[in-house]
C-alpha positions, 0 to 999 in steps of 0.5 A: 844499938848506938854503935854507928857501924850497926846503924843499918842493922838497927834500922832494918830491925826497927823496920821489920818490927814496924811491919809486924806491928802494922799487920797486927793492928790490921787484924785487931780491927777485924776481931769478931765473934767467929762462933757460927758458920754465917760469921765464918763465911762473912769473915773469910770473905773479908779476908779474901777481899783484903788479901786481893786488895793488898791490905792483908799480906798473903802469908797473914791471910793464909794463917788466918784462913788456916785458923778459920778451918780449925774454928769450923771443925770446932763449931761442927764438933760442938754442934754434934756434942748434944746429938751424941749425948742424946743418942747415947741416952737413947741407946742406954734406955733401949738397952735397959728396956731390952732386959 
């Protein structure tokens, strides 16, 4: 690290670290509850606008949007869970009444 011959490599590594840290700071300011479809729509719109404005790198936006697609699937599954339980209970009651 203190070797003068490696000064350029050390400076490049510091620059990369600074870039990554800046990207993380941008995202940390955007932490929201993303547990409803409405919240997801609003967040995705912001990510798209930020990517178009150049304040979020395309690779970061791509990863975030992929994560949002997973979050959407999880929300949908959570919304279906009570319905599935209710249908299973109805089926069990129907089977008992049929005996």
